[in-house]
C-alpha positions in Angstrom: 25.6 -24.7 1.4 22.2 -23.9 -0.1 21.9 -22.5 -3.7 20.9 -18.8 -3.8 17.2 -18.4 -4.3 16.3 -22.0 -5.1 12.8 -23.4 -4.7 13.2 -23.4 -0.9 14.4 -19.8 -0.7 13.8 -18.5 2.8 12.3 -21.8 3.9 14.7 -23.2 6.5 12.8 -26.3 7.6 10.9 -29.2 6.0 7.7 -28.0 7.7 8.2 -24.5 6.2 8.7 -26.0 2.8 5.6 -28.1 3.0 3.5 -25.2 4.1 4.7 -23.0 1.3 4.7 -25.4 -1.6 1.5 -27.2 -0.7 -0.5 -24.3 0.6 0.8 -20.7 0.2 2.2 -20.9 -3.3 -1.1 -21.9 -5.0 -3.2 -19.1 -3.5 -4.5 -16.2 -5.6 -3.4 -12.7 -4.7 -5.8 -10.3 -3.1 -3.9 -7.0 -3.6 -6.1 -4.6 -1.6 -3.7 -1.7 -1.6 -1.5 -0.6 -4.4 -0.6 2.4 -6.7 -1.0 0.7 -10.1 -2.3 2.9 -12.8 -5.9 1.9 -13.8 -5.3 3.7 -17.1 -2.5 1.3 -17.9 -4.7 -1.7 -17.0 -7.6 -0.3 -19.0 -5.4 0.2 -22.1 -3.6 -3.1 -21.5 -0.4 -1.2 -21.8 2.6 -2.9 -23.4 5.9 -1.7 -21.9 8.7 -1.2 -24.4 11.6 -2.1 -22.1 12.6 -3.0 -18.6 13.4 0.6 -17.6 9.8 1.6 -18.2 8.2 -1.3 -16.3 10.9 -1.6 -13.6 12.5 1.7 -12.8 9.9 4.4 -13.6 8.3 5.6 -10.5 10.2 3.2 -8.2 11.6 5.3 -5.4 13.0 2.3 -3.6 15.4 1.7 -6.5 16.2 5.4 -6.9 17.2 5.7 -3.2 19.6 2.7 -3.7 21.0 4.2 -6.9 21.7 7.6 -5.3 23.3 5.8 -2.4 25.6 4.0 -4.8 26.7 7.3 -6.3 24.4 7.4 -9.3 23.6 10.9 -10.5 19.9 12.0 -10.5 19.8 12.1 -14.3 19.8 8.3 -14.3 17.1 8.1 -11.6 14.4 10.7 -12.5 16.1 12.6 -15.2 16.2 12.4 -19.0 18.9 9.8 -19.4 18.0 7.0 -21.9 16.2 4.0 -20.8 19.2 1.8 -21.4 21.5 4.1 -19.5 19.1 4.0 -16.5 18.9 0.2 -16.6 22.7 0.0 -16.8 23.0 2.2 -13.7 20.6 0.0 -11.9 22.6 -3.1 -13.0 25.7 -1.5 -11.5 23.8 -0.9 -8.2 22.3 -4.3 -7.7 25.6 -6.1 -6.8 26.1 -3.5 -4.1 22.6 -4.1 -2.7 23.3 -7.5 -1.1 21.3 -7.8 2.2 18.9 -5.1 1.0 15.5 -6.5 0.1 15.9 -4.9 -3.3 18.5 -7.6 -4.1 15.9 -10.3 -3.4 13.0 -8.5 -5.1 15.1 -7.9 -8.2 16.0 -11.5 -8.7 12.6 -12.8 -7.7 11.0 -10.7 -10.4 13.5 -11.8 -13.0 12.9 -15.4 -12.2 9.1 -15.3 -11.7 8.2 -13.3 -14.8 11.1 -13.9 -17.2 12.5 -17.2 -16.2 16.0 -15.6 -15.7 18.1 -17.0 -12.9 21.3 -15.1 -13.8 22.3 -12.4 -11.3 21.9 -8.9 -12.6 25.3 -7.1 -12.8 27.1 -4.8 -15.3 28.4 -8.0 -17.0 24.9 -9.5 -17.5 23.0 -6.3 -18.0 22.9 -6.2 -21.8 21.9 -9.9 -22.0 19.1 -9.6 -19.5 18.0 -6.3 -21.0 17.6 -7.9 -24.4 16.0 -11.1 -23.2 13.4 -9.3 -21.0 12.7 -6.6 -23.7 12.0 -9.3 -26.3 9.4 -10.8 -24.0 7.9 -7.5 -23.0 7.2 -6.8 -26.7 5.0 -9.9 -27.0 1.3 -9.9 -26.3 1.9 -12.3 -23.4 3.5 -9.5 -21.5 0.8 -6.9 -21.6 -0.3 -5.4 -18.3 -3.3 -7.7 -18.0 -1.4 -10.8 -18.9 1.3 -10.0 -16.3 -1.5 -9.7 -13.8 -2.9 -13.1 -14.9 0.6 -14.5 -14.8 0.8 -13.5 -11.1 -2.5 -15.2 -10.3 -4.1 -12.0 -9.1 -7.8 -12.1 -7.9 -8.4 -8.5 -6.9 -6.6 -5.2 -7.2 -7.5 -2.0 -5.3 -5.9 1.1 -6.7 -5.5 4.4 -4.8 -7.7 7.2 -6.1 -8.5 10.8 -5.3 -12.2 11.7 -4.7 -12.2 13.9 -7.7 -11.2 11.1 -10.1 -13.6 10.3 -12.8 -13.0 6.5 -12.4 -13.4 6.3 -16.2 -10.6 3.7 -16.4 -12.1 1.5 -13.7 -15.4 1.7 -15.6 -13.6 0.8 -18.9 -11.9 -2.2 -17.3 -15.2 -3.5 -15.9 -17.0 -2.9 -19.3 -14.3 -4.9 -21.0 -15.1 -7.9 -18.8 -11.6 -8.3 -17.4 -11.8 -11.2 -15.1 -9.6 -9.7 -12.4 -11.4 -7.2 -10.1 -9.8 -3.8 -10.4 -11.5 -1.5 -8.0 -10.9 2.1 -6.8 -10.0 3.0 -3.2 -10.8 6.4 -1.7 -7.8 8.5 -0.8 -9.1 11.9 0.4 -5.8 13.3 1.9 -5.9 16.5 -0.2 -9.2 17.5 1.4 -7.4 17.9 4.8 -4.3 19.8 3.6 -5.5 23.2 4.9 -1.9 24.0 5.9 -1.3 24.7 2.2 -4.0 27.4 1.6 -3.6 28.1 -2.1 -3.4 24.4 -3.1 -6.2 23.4 -0.8 -8.5 26.1 -2.3 -7.6 24.9 -5.8 -8.5 21.4 -4.8 -11.8 22.5 -3.3 -12.7 24.2 -6.6 -11.9 20.9 -8.4 -14.0 19.0 -5.9 -16.9 21.4 -6.5 -16.7 20.8 -10.3 -16.5 17.0 -9.8 -19.5 17.0 -7.5 -21.4 19.7 -9.3 -21.9 21.5 -5.9 -21.1 25.1 -5.1 -18.8 25.0 -2.1 -19.4 28.2 -0.1 -19.7 26.6 3.4 -18.5 23.7 5.4 -21.9 22.0 5.0 -21.6 22.3 1.2 -18.0 21.0 1.4 -19.3 17.9 3.2 -22.2 17.5 0.7 -19.7 17.5 -2.2 -17.5 14.9 -0.4 -20.5 12.7 0.3 -21.6 12.9 -3.4 -18.1 11.7 -4.5 -18.1 9.1 -1.7 -21.4 7.7 -3.1 -20.0 7.9 -6.7 -17.0 5.8 -5.6 -19.3 3.3 -3.8 -21.5 3.0 -7.0 -18.3 2.1 -8.8 -17.3 -0.7 -6.5 -15.2 1.1 -3.9 -15.3 -0.4 -0.5 -12.0 0.8 0.9 -10.6 4.2 2.0 -7.0 5.0 2.8 -5.4 7.9 4.6 -1.7 8.7 4.6 -1.0 10.7 7.9 1.9 11.7 10.0 -0.1 10.8 13.1 -3.7 10.5 14.2 -5.7 13.7 14.7 -8.2 13.8 17.5 -8.4 17.4 18.8 -11.6 18.6 20.5 -13.7 20.9 18.3 -17.2 22.3 17.9 -19.0 22.5 14.5 -19.1 26.3 15.1 -15.3 26.4 15.2 -15.0 24.2 12.1 -17.4 26.6 10.2 -15.2 29.5 11.1 -12.0 27.7 10.2 -13.5 26.7 6.9 -14.6 30.2 6.1 -11.2 31.5 7.0 -9.1 29.2 4.9 -11.6 29.4 2.0 -11.1 33.1 1.9 -7.4 32.5 1.5 -6.2 33.2 5.0 -3.5 31.2 6.8 -4.6 29.0 9.7 -3.0 28.6 13.1 -1.6 25.2 14.0 -4.5 24.5 16.5 -7.0 25.4 13.7 -5.3 23.0 11.3 -5.4 20.2 13.8 -9.0 20.8 14.6 -10.0 20.8 10.9 -8.1 17.6 10.3 -9.6 15.9 13.4 -13.1 16.9 12.2 -12.5 15.5 8.7 -11.2 12.2 9.9 -14.3 11.8 12.0 -16.6 12.7 9.0 -14.7 10.3 6.7 -15.0 7.6 9.3 -18.8 8.1 9.6 -19.2 7.9 5.8 -17.1 4.7 5.6 -19.1 3.1 8.4 -22.4 4.0 6.9 -21.6 2.2 3.6 -19.8 -0.8 5.2 -16.4 0.2 3.9 -13.0 -0.6 5.5 -10.8 2.3 6.4 -7.0 2.1 6.2 -4.6 4.4 8.0 -0.9 4.6 7.0 0.9 6.5 9.8 4.3 7.9 10.6 6.2 9.0 7.4 8.2 12.2 7.3 7.8 13.2 3.7 9.9 15.3 1.3 12.8 15.8 3.7 15.2 17.2 1.1 14.0 20.6 0.0 16.7 20.6 -2.7 15.6 17.4 -4.2 11.9 18.0 -3.7 12.3 21.3 -5.7 14.2 19.4 -8.3 12.0 16.3 -8.9 8.8 16.6 -6.7 6.9 14.2 -4.5 7.1 10.4 -4.2 10.7 10.3 -5.4 12.5 8.8 -2.5 13.1 11.6 0.0 10.8 10.2 2.8 11.8 8.5 6.0 10.5 6.9 9.2 9.1 9.4 11.7 8.6 9.2 15.5 5.4 11.1 16.0 3.3 10.6 19.2 0.6 8.1 18.3 -0.9 6.1 21.2 -3.1 8.8 22.8 -4.4 10.5 19.6 -5.0 7.2 17.9 -7.0 5.9 20.8 -9.0 9.1 21.0 -9.7 9.1 17.2 -10.9 5.6 17.2 -12.9 6.0 20.4 -14.7 9.0 19.0 -16.2 6.8 16.3 -16.6 3.7 18.4 -18.5 5.6 21.1 -21.2 6.4 18.5 -21.1 2.9 17.0 -19.7 4.4 13.8 -16.3 2.7 13.8 -15.8 1.0 10.4 -13.6 -2.0 9.8 -10.1 -0.6 10.2 -6.5 -1.5 9.2 -3.7 0.3 10.9 -0.3 0.4 9.2 2.9 1.4 11.1 6.2 2.5 9.6 8.1 2.8 12.9 8.9 -0.7 14.2 9.4 0.6 17.7 5.6 1.2 17.7 4.6 -2.3 16.7 3.2 -3.3 20.1 1.3 0.0 20.3 -0.6 -0.8 17.1 -1.1 -4.4 17.9 -2.6 -3.6 21.3 -4.6 -0.7 19.9 -6.5 -3.0 17.5 -7.6 -5.2 20.5 -9.2 -2.2 22.2 -11.9 -1.9 19.6 -12.8 -5.4 18.5 -16.5 -5.8 18.9 -17.3 -9.4 17.8 -19.3 -8.2 14.7 -16.7 -9.7 12.3 -13.4 -11.6 12.9 -10.6 -9.2 13.5 -12.6 -6.1 12.6 -9.6 -4.1 13.7 -6.4 -5.2 11.9 -2.7 -4.5 12.5 -1.6 -4.1 8.9 1.3 -5.8 7.2 4.9 -4.4 7.3 4.7 -1.3 5.2 7.2 0.6 3.0 10.5 0.5 4.8 9.2 -2.5 6.8 8.0 -4.7 3.9 11.1 -6.9 4.1 11.9 -10.1 5.9 12.9 -8.6 9.3 10.1 -6.0 9.3 7.5 -8.6 8.3 8.7 -11.0 11.0 8.5 -8.3 13.7 5.0 -7.3 12.6 3.8 -10.9 12.6 5.5 -11.6 16.0 3.8 -8.5 17.6 0.5 -9.5 16.1 0.9 -13.1 17.2 1.8 -12.1 20.8 -1.0 -9.5 21.2 -3.7 -10.6 18.8 -4.6 -13.4 16.4 -2.2 -14.0 13.5 -4.7 -16.6 12.1 -7.1 -13.7 11.4 -4.6 -11.5 9.6 -5.6 -10.2 6.1 -2.0 -10.6 4.9 0.2 -8.8 2.4 -0.3 -6.1 -0.2 2.1 -4.7 -2.8 1.8 -0.9 -2.1 3.6 -0.6 -5.5 3.4 1.2 -8.8 5.0 -1.7 -10.7 3.2 -4.6 -12.3 6.2 -6.8 -11.5 5.9 -6.3 -7.7 3.6 -9.2 -7.1 6.6 -11.2 -6.0 6.3 -9.3 -2.8 3.4 -11.6 -2.0 5.7 -14.6 -2.6 8.4 -13.0 -0.3 5.8 -12.5 2.4 4.4 -16.0 2.0 7.8 -17.6 2.3 8.5 -15.5 5.4 5.2 -16.5 7.0 5.7 -20.2 6.3 9.3 -20.1 7.6 8.1 -18.4 10.8 5.5 -21.1 11.4 7.8 -23.9 10.3 10.5 -22.9 12.8 7.9 -22.9 15.6 6.9 -26.4 14.6 10.5 -27.7 14.5 11.1 -26.0 17.9 8.0 -27.7 19.4 6.4 -24.3 20.1 3.2 -25.1 18.0 1.7 -28.4 17.1 2.7 -30.3 14.0 -0.8 -30.2 12.7 -0.5 -29.6 8.9 -4.2 -29.5 8.4 -4.6 -26.7 10.9 -1.5 -24.8 9.9 -2.1 -25.3 6.1 -5.5 -23.8 6.4 -4.1 -21.0 8.5 -1.6 -20.2 5.8 -4.2 -20.3 3.0 -6.4 -18.0 5.1 -3.7 -15.4 5.7 -2.6 -15.5 2.0 -6.0 -15.1 0.5 -9.2 -16.3 2.2 -9.1 -13.9 5.2 -8.9 -10.8 2.9 -11.6 -12.2 0.6 -14.0 -12.7 3.5 -13.0 -9.5 5.3 -13.5 -7.1 2.4 -16.5 -9.0 1.1 -16.6 -7.2 -2.3 -19.8 -7.7 -4.2 
């Protein structure tokens, strides 16, 4: 019987162990999509305790705690930090076979050297030991990033953001790249007329442009796009239910813009036409500047009206959707590709039943300009666990080139989440190791070792080509 989470955790064969320990483990982390706070990095924040660094903003944990019968006050409410941590400690033993059980103990081991299992019996001891370390300079945000061997971080930022914290980080000479990524979703939310108009006013202020027409709207967005580019941004990101590729004319879009700008509700066809137009325009901007565009598809958000009204967005009330995707996605990408304006693109899927759709879709638009210009992105959100990552890599292997994959990202708000890269790397090495042991791929450690290093780091470094 193997010891729980020893040095060969998830590595079932000698080949897997060799690939991980000699190749994957040493590679820096290229975290090209996350939700870390640039303000906290700029200020080199020191967290007071484990609840603040571990539980605040973590909707994965909140979902598990609610499922375990924990009241909302201990998740997003005003319970004390210790009480919240204690409730999480009560939940962890009930989370066996959930990836949270692995992540929790990987983080305790990686960052704090703690190999005890978190439970109500060990909670106080672990709380005190971790908090004592968190209150030393070695555990500031930047030092945790250094501890994790991070090379590059790309945050997620709205077009109206001043990027002042990214500028401050760069001015400080922090050796880790902390770069913005463009997330313009609010510019397309014309289904929420009042909020959209408030946002357009904010955009007008940020761009110093009077937005009284669709053309002016695009001018303002382009100015902000250039501002992001000037501050090192080379990535965009879109969180969408599905792809939007309705037919439209510019005359129609002008009328739709004027209508919603005047405060009138749009019809469903008008909403879809506007979103389709904006995704095309964003894509053209990204291509012109040599950016990579990312699309995260398929989430049904804010399912519980009661809890949404109580605690707001991004609090753990989202789930996997089953939206039609193949035809609109093909049409959306083809619209850009037909004009030679399709940027490097990463497609992320949250419904595993669609894995093969996404894997084959990327193959439709490869053009030989760069290796794997079109990427089937890593297992995301509900799928960034062992089973989900294996299924994504198997689909990519069968229908594309796993060797050209740009690998894992944290997609997290926590500075302790870099162990997700370790989790991915162990899973990758185990997948390859099993194939070697089964005689399905050659036992060529030079070839496979380089492949592992590429997927863990070098592919992303080359693909994004940040200057």
